[in-house]
C-alpha positions as CSV (number, residue, x, y, z in Angstrom):
1,M,20.9,-10.5,23.6
2,G,22.4,-7.6,23.4
3,G,20.4,-6.1,20.6
4,N,17.0,-7.6,22.2
5,W,17.4,-5.7,25.3
6,E,18.5,-2.4,23.4
7,A,15.4,-3.0,20.8
8,A,12.9,-3.5,23.9
9,R,14.6,-0.2,25.8
10,K,13.8,1.7,22.3
11,M,9.8,0.3,22.8
12,E,9.5,1.0,26.2
13,A,10.4,4.5,25.8
14,H,8.3,4.7,22.6
15,H,5.5,3.7,24.6
16,R,6.1,6.2,27.5
17,E,6.4,9.1,25.5
18,M,2.9,8.4,23.8
19,V,1.4,8.0,27.3
20,E,3.0,11.4,28.5
21,T,1.9,13.0,25.2
22,L,-1.7,11.4,25.9
23,K,-1.9,12.4,29.3
24,K,-0.9,16.6,28.2
25,K,-3.9,16.3,25.9
26,V,-6.0,15.2,27.8
27,D,-4.9,17.4,30.7
28,Q,-5.3,20.2,27.9
29,L,-8.8,19.0,26.9
30,E,-9.8,19.5,31.0
31,E,-8.8,23.2,30.7
32,E,-10.5,23.8,27.6
33,L,-13.7,22.3,29.2
34,R,-13.3,24.3,32.0
35,Q,-12.8,27.5,30.4
36,G,-16.0,26.5,28.1
37,K,-14.6,25.4,25.3
38,D,-17.2,23.7,22.7
39,P,-16.7,19.7,24.1
40,R,-16.4,18.4,20.1
41,E,-13.7,20.8,19.5
42,A,-12.0,20.6,22.9
43,C,-11.9,16.4,22.5
44,R,-10.5,16.9,18.9
45,P,-6.6,16.5,19.7
46,V,-7.2,13.6,21.6
47,A,-8.9,12.0,19.3
48,V,-6.5,12.7,16.5
49,Y,-3.7,11.2,18.5
50,F,-5.7,8.5,19.0
51,E,-6.4,8.3,15.1
52,E,-2.8,9.1,13.7
53,T,-0.5,7.5,16.5
54,I,-1.8,5.2,19.0
55,F,-4.3,2.8,16.8
56,P,-1.4,2.6,13.5
57,H,1.0,1.9,16.9
58,A,-1.2,-1.1,17.9
59,Q,-1.6,-2.7,14.4
60,A,1.3,-2.2,13.8
61,E,2.2,-4.5,17.1
62,E,-0.5,-7.1,16.1
63,E,1.0,-7.8,12.7
64,T,4.6,-8.3,14.4
65,L,5.1,-8.3,17.9
66,Y,2.1,-9.7,19.2
67,Q,3.0,-12.7,16.6
68,E,6.0,-13.3,17.5
69,A,4.9,-13.5,21.1
70,S,1.9,-15.7,20.4
71,T,4.1,-18.3,19.1
72,H,5.2,-18.5,23.0
73,E,3.2,-20.7,25.3
74,N,3.7,-18.8,27.9
75,L,2.6,-15.4,26.1
76,R,-0.5,-16.1,24.5
77,L,-3.3,-15.7,27.3
78,L,-1.5,-12.5,27.6
79,V,-1.3,-11.5,23.9
80,A,-4.8,-12.2,23.7
81,S,-5.7,-10.0,26.6
82,M,-3.6,-7.3,25.0
83,V,-5.6,-6.8,21.4
84,R,-9.0,-7.1,23.6
85,E,-7.2,-4.1,25.3
86,H,-7.0,-2.3,21.8
87,Q,-10.2,-3.3,20.8
88,V,-11.6,-1.8,23.9
89,L,-9.6,1.2,23.0
90,Q,-11.4,1.6,19.8
91,A,-14.6,1.2,21.3
92,L,-14.2,3.9,23.7
93,H,-12.4,6.3,21.2
94,A,-15.7,5.6,18.9
95,E,-17.9,6.9,22.1
96,L,-16.1,9.9,22.5
97,L,-16.5,10.9,19.0
98,K,-20.0,10.7,19.8
99,A,-20.2,12.6,23.0
100,A,-21.4,16.3,23.4
101,D,-22.1,16.3,27.0
102,P,-18.5,18.2,28.5
103,W,-19.3,15.8,31.0
104,H,-18.9,12.8,29.1
105,V,-16.0,14.1,26.7
106,Y,-13.9,14.2,29.8
107,A,-15.2,10.8,31.6
108,K,-14.1,8.9,27.9
109,S,-11.2,10.8,27.7
110,R,-10.0,10.2,31.0
111,L,-11.0,6.7,30.3
112,L,-8.9,6.2,27.3
113,E,-5.8,7.8,28.8
114,A,-6.1,5.3,31.9
115,L,-6.1,1.9,30.2
116,F,-3.8,2.9,27.5
117,S,-1.2,3.6,30.2
118,L,-2.3,0.5,32.0
119,H,-1.5,-1.3,28.7
120,A,1.8,0.2,28.1
121,E,2.7,-0.4,31.2
122,R,1.9,-4.0,31.0
123,E,3.7,-4.5,27.5
124,N,6.9,-3.2,29.1
125,E,6.7,-5.0,31.9
126,D,5.3,-8.4,31.3
127,L,5.7,-8.5,27.4
128,L,8.8,-7.5,26.0
129,P,11.5,-8.5,28.8
130,H,10.2,-12.4,28.1
131,L,10.9,-11.5,24.8
132,A,14.1,-9.3,25.0
133,A,15.3,-12.7,27.4
134,D,14.6,-15.6,24.6
135,E,17.5,-15.9,22.2
136,T,15.5,-17.6,19.3
137,V,13.6,-14.4,19.3
138,F,15.3,-10.9,17.3
139,L,13.2,-7.8,18.3
140,E,15.1,-5.7,16.0
141,E,14.1,-7.2,13.3
142,V,10.3,-7.0,14.6
143,L,11.3,-3.6,15.6
144,A,12.4,-2.6,11.6
145,Q,9.1,-4.6,10.7
146,M,7.1,-2.3,12.9
147,A,8.4,0.7,11.4
148,D,8.1,-0.4,8.4
149,L,3.8,-0.7,8.6
150,F,4.1,3.1,9.2
151,H,5.4,3.7,5.2
152,K,2.7,2.0,3.1
153,A,0.5,3.8,0.5
154,L,1.9,7.0,-0.1
155,P,-0.5,9.7,-1.3
156,Q,0.2,11.0,-4.8
157,G,-0.2,14.7,-5.6
158,K,-2.4,16.2,-8.7
159,G,-2.6,19.9,-8.7
160,E,-4.8,20.7,-5.7
161,E,-6.1,16.9,-5.2
162,V,-3.9,14.9,-3.1
163,E,-5.1,11.0,-3.8
164,L,-5.3,8.3,-1.0
165,D,-6.1,5.0,-2.1
166,V,-7.4,2.9,1.3
167,R,-8.3,0.0,-0.2
168,E,-4.3,-1.4,0.5
169,L,-4.7,-0.5,3.4
170,P,-5.1,-2.3,6.3
171,H,-9.2,-1.2,7.8
172,F,-7.4,-0.6,11.5
173,Q,-5.2,2.0,9.3
174,R,-7.1,3.7,7.0
175,H,-8.6,6.3,9.5
176,A,-5.2,6.7,10.4
177,A,-4.2,7.4,7.5
178,I,-6.9,10.0,6.3
179,F,-6.6,11.9,9.6
180,S,-2.7,12.6,8.9
181,L,-3.2,14.0,5.8
182,L,-6.4,15.9,6.5
183,E,-4.3,17.6,9.7
184,R,-1.7,18.6,6.9
185,L,-4.0,19.4,4.3
186,P,-3.7,23.4,3.2
187,P,-6.7,25.6,2.6
188,G,-8.4,25.2,-0.9
189,Q,-7.0,21.6,-1.4
190,S,-8.6,18.4,-1.5
191,L,-8.3,15.0,-0.6
192,V,-9.7,12.3,-2.3
193,I,-10.2,9.1,-1.0
194,V,-10.7,5.7,-3.0
195,N,-12.5,3.1,-1.3
196,D,-14.8,-0.3,-2.4
197,H,-17.6,0.9,0.0
198,D,-19.1,4.5,0.7
199,P,-17.4,6.2,3.8
200,K,-19.9,7.7,5.0
201,P,-19.2,6.5,8.6
202,L,-15.8,8.6,8.0
203,F,-18.3,11.7,7.0
204,Y,-19.9,11.9,10.4
205,Q,-16.4,11.4,11.9
206,I,-15.0,14.4,10.4
207,Q,-18.0,16.5,11.0
208,A,-17.5,15.1,15.1
209,L,-14.3,16.2,14.5
210,Y,-13.7,19.5,12.5
211,A,-17.4,21.2,12.1
212,D,-17.4,23.0,8.8
213,T,-13.3,22.8,8.3
214,F,-14.1,20.5,5.4
215,S,-16.8,20.0,2.2
216,W,-17.1,16.4,0.8
217,S,-18.4,15.6,-2.3
218,Y,-18.9,12.3,-4.3
219,Q,-17.0,12.0,-7.4
220,K,-18.0,8.1,-8.0
221,E,-20.7,6.4,-6.1
222,G,-19.9,2.2,-6.5
223,P,-20.7,-0.1,-7.8
224,V,-16.9,-1.3,-7.2
225,E,-15.2,2.0,-6.4
226,W,-16.0,4.9,-4.2
227,R,-14.2,8.1,-4.8
228,V,-14.9,10.8,-2.3
229,A,-13.2,14.7,-2.1
230,I,-12.8,16.4,1.0
231,R,-11.8,19.9,0.8
232,R,-10.4,22.2,3.4
233,Q,-12.5,25.3,3.1
234,G,-10.7,28.6,2.2
């Protein structure tokens, strides 16, 4: 029992931290738009935060916490609605990446902030207390399983290249892993993506978020395996 409540408090604190971080990024976006900064550049920190942190967290929840909660009859509808909220967040994120008008960028960002804040509040107040109070649930184990999902498929460095085979990653986590590595990639180094299909949508997303920061070249084009080198320009 005590371990359950301690694990629940850790989850709640992490949710509050993510909500606060996202708010700061959207506030900064608003300030930069007021100063006339390019909307696509201004929205990049918000978009990348979803890719690197919020969406991987959401996927980990669905595979662990939500699966546990869905075994409880009184929580199934709540879990279904929260999974749907994850899907709406993804759709809004995709719309943000396509937006070019400052007003549209700002509106989509505030919508994302508001929905995620509400989602985290529902999880903290409606879901976690029920699970923490159930003696048949072991939230500490669920929390450990969630953490393990963030350490899959570590990339291997090869000189000036870092290779990431995303085929073994859940689709939900692929772009998050890629953008996390791109953010840390030094000038002149390449990230080689190995995939089972042409990752062309990723190309357009990188162009929207990073403009001319990265080059894109195919090393292999199917039919079973695609390899793309994404190089940070000097």
